N, C-alpha and C positions, 0 to 999 in steps of 0.2 A: 356562603353567609352573603354575600356583596353582591351575587346574583338576584337571590333572593329580596335585598332592600331594596333593587335598584329595578322590580318590576313595574312593569309600569311608566319608566320614569323614559327619555329619551336622554338618551350618552352620547355625544358623542367626540369622540378621541384623534387623533392625530388632524388634527381640526385648525391653524393657529387662525386666530384673531388677532384682525387687527386692531378693532375700533368696537368697543363695548359703549350705551347708549341706555343709560338706563332713570327707570324714573320710584315713585314706593309703587306701582302697582307692576311695571313688569322690563322689561332689559330685548335691549334691540344688538347682534351682534353682527357684526360684517368683521366675515373670514373672505378663503383664497378665493379670487376673483373675483372681491365682491360681492359675495356669496352673503344673502343675510337673515337671520331664523329667530325670529321671535321667542325671547319664553318671558314666564310669572317670575321663575326664580334661579338664579345659573352662581356657581360652585366656580370660581377663578384660582386654576391649576399651575400659573406659571409661575417659571422660577427666580429667585430675585435675581437676577440678572433680566433677563425678560423686563419685571417691572419695575427693578430699576432706569434701564436704559430707554424706559420711555415708549418701547414698543405695543404695543397697547394702548391707544389712547382712549382714554376717560371722558363720556360727557355725559353730564359735568362732569369739573375734574372733580377727583377725591377730596375733603374733604380735608383740609390742611393738616390734620392729627394723626391721618393715615399715609399721606401724600411725606410730610418728617419724620414718617417710624422707617417708613419706606426709605425714606435720603441715610436716616441713620444705620438699620439695621447692617449687620454684615455679614459672612456666613459661618464666621465661630460663633456669632450669639444667637443663630436657629440652630447650631445641632443644640446647640443647647438647653433650649427652649424643647429642639424633636426626647433628648434623655430627656424632661422632666415629665410630660406630657406621658410620658411610653413608662415611665415608671411608678405614673398616679394612675392609668389607666390597668396597668398589667394590680395591683392592691386594687382597686376598689371589683377586680373581672380576673383572679387568678385564673379558670380556666380559659381563658388567651393563651396564654402558656404552652396549650397541651395542640396547638391547632400550628403554632410553627410558622407562626409571621411573622413577617417581617411589618416592623409599624416605620413610617415617613414622619 
């Protein structure tokens, strides 16, 4: 299912990003050894610890509402959100239970 959804997309894993410059139309990511990648859309899947430590520089900086939420968020709260989302998704799509997927 995931491979089908990713058809036609460029997906990078194990490519740590140190800087993400973005505007309404595109983004430029700086990765290992200063390598750059341009994209129209980006999904950031960094850990809370990485985001809170500022290991990814966002240019321009994240809006204060998002930056403030990241500062206040603790891992315990994230676990509660994950559980609520997982239960909601399974309630809407009960067939997912038969796939034995772990939702994160």
